[in-house]
C-alpha positions, -999 to +999 in steps of 0.1 A: -093+073-305-112+051-281-142+069-265-162+052-238-190+072-222-207+066-188-236+045-201-212+023-221-190+016-191-218-002-173-224-023-205-188-036-206-181-072-197-175-074-160-138-085-160-130-061-188-146-033-169-127-042-137-094-043-155-100-011-173-111+010-143-084-004-120-056+003-145-069+036-159-050+060-135-017+043-142+009+032-116-002+030-080+016+025-046+021-012-037+022-024-002+017-055+020-007-047+048+001-066+080-022-071+109-027-094+139-058-106+158-063-103+195-057-140+196-023-136+179-032-149+144-014-128+117-029-116+085-012-102+053-028-088+021-015-069-009-030-034-014-026-006-040-047+021-023-023+038+002-022+076+000-005+105+018-028+127+039-003+150+056+030+152+075+019+170+107+005+148+120+020+121+097-011+104+082-017+078+056-050+066+043-059+032+028-091+019+012-104-015+022-127-031-003-159-050+007-150-083-010-154-108+017-181-116+043-152-121+068-126-094+065-098-103+089-078-073+079-105-048+089-115-068+120-079-070+132-073-033+127-105-023+145-096-047+174-059-038+179-057-003+164-024-011+147-012-022+113+018-021+090+026-012+054+056-028+038+071-023+003+073-052-022+105-062-039+110-080-072+127-110-056+094-121-040+066-102-057+049-134-067+046-144-030+032-109-023+006-113-051-005-147-037-016-129-005-046-117-025-060-152-027-092-159-007-078-179+022-101-190+049-105-168+080-078-175+105-052-186+079-020-165+081-008-154+047+026-149+062+030-186+067+011-198+036+029-175+012+064-179+028+069-143+041+088-136+073+072-118+103+092-090+119+081-075+152+091-043+169+091-038+207+059-021+218+041-026+185+016-055+181+012-058+143+039-077+123+061-061+097+074-081+066+109-092+072+119-092+035+108-056+030+132-026+030+107+001+039+083-007+067+057+016+082+038+011+115+005+029+119-021+034+146-057+038+136-070+074+140-103+075+119-126+052+100-147+065+071-174+043+057-181+051+020-218+045+013-216+048-025-197+015-029-194+000+006-156+006+009-139+017+041-112+044+043-088+040+072-067+069+083-037+060+104-009+079+120+027+068+113+042+058+147+071+036+135+094+036+105+118+008+098+141+013+068+173-005+058+205+014+059+210+041+032+174+041+022+167+076+036+187+105+021+201+134+042+171+156+033+146+130+044+137+117+010+132+079+008+152+064-020+127+039-035+152+029-063+177+017-037+149+002-017+138-017-049+102-007-042+078-021-069+046-005-082+015-019-098-010-009-126-044-025-124-047-057-103-018-078-117+008-059-137+039-052-116+067-028-124+100-015-111+101+023-115+131+042-127+143+077-117+138+105-142+149+135-120+142+156-090+130+192-096+134+222-073+104+237-055+082+254-081+080+292-079+062+317-102+086+331-128+113+305-121+120+279-148+118+243-136+153+229-129+170+199-115+179+201-078+215+193-086+218+222-111+237+253-100 
């Protein structure tokens, strides 16, 4: 058994430590985060930090890392108040990965990485045309995390764009049909497979599949 204690973590080689900590929790959500500046310059970056906060109001959170002196993503969101989250598909995941490169401020990753912009009437930020699940958000709260300099953005879902048949009759998004990819660590990409859907858990009731009688 491998056992790594707190003091040993800080002694690990930097890149090894980054890979270890980033991949430790397993598969994470994977999205392309789309924004636009007040001057109309689009920006796109791949993220694995989106998380659900609640359905009433419909809120999602994301974590923005303090990696660059010029952070166009955060600047654009603060300026316009809007941004998009878009799923990543296997046909073009390498292009999505390339958006993590350190391009100069003002360079559009949409154009550089060959990803299509899709706009919705009344919404400033661009969606990704190749995606099958697209979410438009408006900024509601900013939380600065002092311990490591990251920023948590809380946004309200105000627009959902999904291809036909991607949302089931009960409201569940079918990410298998959508071909939504996931990621472990910083660079290991996966296509999940369905195992089963279980009924709402109740005390004294054995877990069972939803399609069971």
